[in-house]
NURO-688710 format. One record per residue: z, y, x of N, C-alpha, C, O in turn; residue number from 1. Coordinates in nm, 2 decimals, decimal comma, padded with zeros to 4 digits. Layout:
N
RODO   n_up n_north n_east  ca_up ca_north ca_east   c_up c_north c_east   o_up o_north o_east   k
RODO      Z       Y      X      Z        Y       X      Z       Y      X      Z       Y      X NUM
...
***
This chain:
66
RODO   n_up n_north n_east  ca_up ca_north ca_east   c_up c_north c_east   o_up o_north o_east   k
RODO  00,00  -00,11  00,09  00,00    00,01   00,00  00,02   00,11  00,07 -00,05   00,21  00,03   1
RODO  00,09   00,13  00,17  00,08    00,24   00,27 -00,04   00,28  00,35 -00,08   00,39  00,38   2
RODO -00,08   00,16  00,37 -00,22    00,17   00,47 -00,34   00,24  00,37 -00,41   00,33  00,41   3
RODO -00,36   00,18  00,24 -00,42    00,26   00,15 -00,42   00,39  00,14 -00,52   00,46  00,14   4
RODO -00,27   00,43  00,12 -00,25    00,56   00,09 -00,27   00,66  00,26 -00,28   00,79  00,27   5
RODO -00,26   00,60  00,36 -00,27    00,67   00,50 -00,44   00,69  00,49 -00,50   00,80  00,49   6
RODO -00,49   00,59  00,48 -00,67    00,60   00,49 -00,73   00,67  00,41 -00,82   00,74  00,45   7
RODO -00,66   00,68  00,23 -00,71    00,80   00,17 -00,68   00,94  00,21 -00,77   01,04  00,20   8
RODO -00,56   00,95  00,25 -00,53    01,07   00,31 -00,58   01,11  00,41 -00,57   01,24  00,43   9
RODO -00,65   01,05  00,51 -00,73    01,06   00,63 -00,86   01,12  00,58 -00,92   01,21  00,64  10
RODO -00,90   01,05  00,46 -01,03    01,07   00,42 -01,04   01,23  00,33 -01,14   01,30  00,33  11
RODO -00,93   01,26  00,25 -00,92    01,37   00,20 -00,89   01,47  00,30 -00,94   01,58  00,28  12
RODO -00,83   01,45  00,39 -00,82    01,54   00,50 -00,91   01,58  00,58 -00,90   01,69  00,63  13
RODO -01,00   01,49  00,62 -01,13    01,51   00,70 -01,21   01,58  00,61 -01,25   01,69  00,64  14
RODO -01,25   01,51  00,49 -01,33    01,61   00,41 -01,31   01,76  00,42 -01,39   01,84  00,47  15
RODO -01,19   01,80  00,36 -01,11    01,94   00,35 -01,15   02,02  00,47 -01,17   02,14  00,45  16
RODO -01,16   01,96  00,62 -01,12    02,02   00,73 -01,31   02,06  00,74 -01,36   02,17  00,76  17
RODO -01,36   01,95  00,72 -01,53    01,97   00,75 -01,56   02,09  00,68 -01,60   02,20  00,72  18
RODO -01,54   02,05  00,53 -01,58    02,19   00,43 -01,53   02,32  00,50 -01,59   02,42  00,50  19
RODO -01,40   02,30  00,57 -01,36    02,43   00,60 -01,43   02,47  00,72 -01,45   02,59  00,73  20
RODO -01,47   02,39  00,80 -01,55    02,41   00,92 -01,68   02,51  00,90 -01,72   02,61  00,96  21
RODO -01,74   02,44  00,79 -01,86    02,49   00,73 -01,84   02,64  00,68 -01,91   02,73  00,72  22
RODO -01,74   02,66  00,61 -01,72    02,81   00,55 -01,69   02,89  00,66 -01,69   03,01  00,64  23
RODO -01,66   02,84  00,78 -01,61    02,95   00,90 -01,78   03,02  00,92 -01,79   03,14  00,96  24
RODO -01,89   02,95  00,90 -02,04    03,03   00,94 -02,03   03,16  00,90 -02,06   03,24  00,99  25
RODO -02,00   03,19  00,75 -02,03    03,34   00,72 -01,89   03,43  00,71 -01,78   03,38  00,69  26
RODO -01,90   03,54  00,73 -01,80    03,66   00,75 -01,71   03,66  00,60 -01,59   03,68  00,58  27
RODO -01,80   03,62  00,50 -01,73    03,65   00,35 -01,66   03,52  00,34 -01,57   03,52  00,26  28
RODO -01,68   03,43  00,40 -01,57    03,31   00,37 -01,50   03,26  00,44 -01,44   03,16  00,41  29
RODO -01,50   03,31  00,56 -01,44    03,27   00,71 -01,30   03,25  00,66 -01,24   03,15  00,70  30
RODO -01,25   03,34  00,59 -01,09    03,35   00,55 -01,03   03,20  00,50 -00,94   03,13  00,54  31
RODO -01,13   03,19  00,39 -01,11    03,09   00,29 -01,13   02,95  00,39 -01,05   02,86  00,38  32
RODO -01,21   02,95  00,47 -01,25    02,84   00,55 -01,14   02,81  00,64 -01,09   02,70  00,64  33
RODO -01,11   02,89  00,69 -00,98    02,87   00,80 -00,87   02,81  00,72 -00,81   02,71  00,76  34
RODO -00,84   02,86  00,61 -00,71    02,79   00,51 -00,75   02,65  00,50 -00,68   02,55  00,53  35
RODO -00,88   02,63  00,45 -00,94    02,50   00,44 -00,90   02,41  00,52 -00,83   02,32  00,48  36
RODO -00,96   02,43  00,64 -00,97    02,32   00,75 -00,82   02,32  00,79 -00,77   02,22  00,83  37
RODO -00,74   02,43  00,79 -00,59    02,42   00,83 -00,53   02,32  00,73 -00,45   02,23  00,77  38
RODO -00,55   02,32  00,58 -00,50    02,24   00,51 -00,53   02,10  00,52 -00,45   02,01  00,51  39
RODO -00,67   02,08  00,55 -00,73    01,92   00,60 -00,64   01,88  00,72 -00,59   01,77  00,72  40
RODO -00,61   01,96  00,81 -00,51    01,93   00,92 -00,40   01,87  00,88 -00,36   01,75  00,90  41
RODO -00,34   01,99  00,77 -00,19    01,97   00,75 -00,21   01,84  00,68 -00,12   01,76  00,73  42
RODO -00,26   01,81  00,62 -00,27    01,66   00,52 -00,26   01,56  00,60 -00,16   01,49  00,59  43
RODO -00,37   01,54  00,71 -00,39    01,45   00,81 -00,25   01,42  00,90 -00,22   01,31  00,94  44
RODO -00,19   01,51  00,94 -00,06    01,51   01,02  00,07   01,48  00,95  00,16   01,42  01,00  45
RODO  00,07   01,53  00,83  00,18    01,48   00,70  00,14   01,37  00,68  00,24   01,31  00,72  46
RODO  00,05   01,27  00,65 -00,01    01,14   00,61  00,06   01,06  00,73  00,15   00,97  00,72  47
RODO  00,02   01,11  00,84  00,08    01,03   00,96  00,21   01,01  00,99  00,24   00,91  01,05  48
RODO  00,30   01,13  00,94  00,43    01,11   01,00  00,48   01,04  00,87  00,59   00,97  00,88  49
RODO  00,42   01,05  00,74  00,49    00,98   00,61  00,46   00,80  00,60  00,54   00,72  00,58  50
RODO  00,31   00,78  00,62  00,25    00,66   00,62  00,22   00,55  00,69  00,18   00,43  00,66  51
RODO  00,23   00,63  00,84  00,19    00,53   00,94  00,30   00,45  00,98  00,42   00,48  01,01  52
RODO  00,25   00,33  00,97  00,35    00,17   01,05  00,30   00,09  01,13  00,19   00,04  01,11  53
RODO  00,37   00,06  01,21  00,28   -00,05   01,31  00,38  -00,17  01,30  00,50  -00,15  01,32  54
RODO  00,33  -00,27  01,28  00,40   -00,41   01,25  00,53  -00,40  01,17  00,63  -00,47  01,20  55
RODO  00,52  -00,30  01,06  00,60   -00,32   00,97  00,74  -00,22  00,98  00,83  -00,21  00,90  56
RODO  00,71  -00,15  01,10  00,83   -00,04   01,13  00,74   00,10  01,15  00,63   00,11  01,19  57
RODO  00,83   00,23  01,09  00,77    00,34   01,12  00,74   00,37  01,27  00,77   00,29  01,36  58
RODO  00,68   00,49  01,28  00,68    00,55   01,42  00,79   00,59  01,45  00,86   00,64  01,36  59
RODO  00,84   00,58  01,57  00,96    00,62   01,65  00,94   00,76  01,71  01,03   00,83  01,74  60
RODO  00,81   00,80  01,72  00,82    00,93   01,82  00,77   01,04  01,73  00,68   01,11  01,75  61
RODO  00,85   01,06  01,61  00,85    01,18   01,50  00,89   01,28  01,56  00,83   01,38  01,51  62
RODO  00,97   01,30  01,64  01,04    01,44   01,71  00,90   01,47  01,78  00,86   01,59  01,77  63
RODO  00,83   01,39  01,85  00,73    01,42   01,93  00,62   01,52  01,83  00,59   01,63  01,86  64
RODO  00,59   01,46  01,75  00,49    01,51   01,64  00,55   01,65  01,58  00,48   01,74  01,54  65
RODO  00,65   01,65  01,57  00,72    01,78   01,50  00,72   01,86  01,57  00,77   01,97  01,54  66
***
């Protein structure tokens, strides 16, 4: 279950990140593009912290990520 949520979060995060980067091309949409790209990266980081497990154990280096 957690693997599915992690992969889904990565997919959503990567799509929003790519769309945000695309919006950086114009001066009218650059501010919204920057916020959208930051939100996509935030989704990926948050999903890694919450859902990443290896061999049934959560990752132990959360202080390094934060």
